[in-house]
N, C-alpha and C positions, 0 to 999 in steps of 0.2 A: 728375280729371275729363277731362282731357286724355288720360290714358294708356289710361283707358275707351274715350274716342271713339276713338283711335287702333286698339283692339284691336278694336274693333266694324267699324271701316272695313277694317281689314286681314281680317277674316272674310269680309265682303262681297264683296272685292275678290277673296280666293283663291276662292269659289265662282263669283264672274262669269269669271274666267280659266279656272277648269274647264271651266265650263259651254262657252265659247268655244273652248278647244281642242277639247271634243268633237264640237262641232258642225261644226268647219271641218275636223276629220277624218272626217266622217260620209261615205258613197258618195251619199247621196240629197242633200246640200249640193252636193255636186261636181256631181252630174248637172243640180241645179237653176241653178249657176254657169255650165256647159256650156251648156246651153240660153239662159242670159241674154249668154252671149259670142257664140253663133251668131248669135241676133239682132240683136244690137249691131253686128257684123260684116257681115251680109248688108244692114243698113239703111245701113251706112258707105260699102258697095260700090257701092248703086244711086245714091248722090250721085257726080259726076264730081270725080275728087280724082287727085292726082299719085301715081305709084307709091311714093313715100316715103312720104305719108300713108298709104296702104293698108298698105306694110310694118310702120309704127310701130303702126296700129291692130293688125295681127296680132299684133306681138310684145307689145303691152300684155294682149292677150286670153290669150295665152300664158304670159306671165309670172303674171298673175292665176290663171289655173289651177293651175299649176305649185304656188301656195300649196297649194291643199286636196290635192294628192298628196304634196306633203311632208310636211304634218303629217299626213294618214293613216299613211304611212311611220313618222314617229316615235312616233306614239301605239302602233303595231303594236310597234316595236323597244323602247319604254319597258316596254310591258306585259309582252313577254318576258323583258326583264332583270332586271324586279323578279320576276318568279316564279322564275328561276334562284337570284337572292340569296337570297329566300324559304326556297327548297327547301336551300341550302346553311345558313342558318341552322337551320332546323328539324332536318337532320341532324347537326348538333354539339351534342353534349350540353352543354357548357360555355359556347355562346353566350349572349347576351342577347336574349330574345324580343321584347324592346321596340321592336327595330328590325323586326320582321314588320310588312309593309304600312306602313312609314315613309311610303311614296307619299299616303298618308290622311290623315297628320297636316297640324297647322297649321305655319307658319314658325314661331311661337315653340316649338312643341314640338321642333320639327327643330332650331331653335338651342340649346335645351335639351338634347337628347339627342348633341348636335355638342359643346357644352361639357363634357359626361360624358365622351365619347370624348377629347377634347383632355388632362383632367386626367388619365385612365387613361393615356395616351403619358407625359406628363410624369412618373409616377409609375413606369412600366415604365422609363424612362430612367435615373432616381435609382438604380434598383436594379442596372442592368447596369453595370460597370467599364468 
């Protein structure tokens, strides 16, 4: 019962994390965040405040927007890396094709594949003198 609940919760969390990653790396989301930050900064600058407060607010806005840029860059890098690895796996005749599109698998499936490869490495080490 607990194992089934954990498995269900894990699948929901994986979908949520995947959706959040996609949304944070989307250019439309960045544009919305940029508009929100600009409105926020303009609103803050209209009120009399010290230069330290203004600088702090600008840095907070900059760091907030950097999150979206970094996520977009990471999504692109990750997609390119997966394509290259998939190409290498497909091009090798003796390769195990179960690792193609491994990024689409659940954490449990990835752990099982990892265990299989660990066992394979152990067997190979036993064979080598």
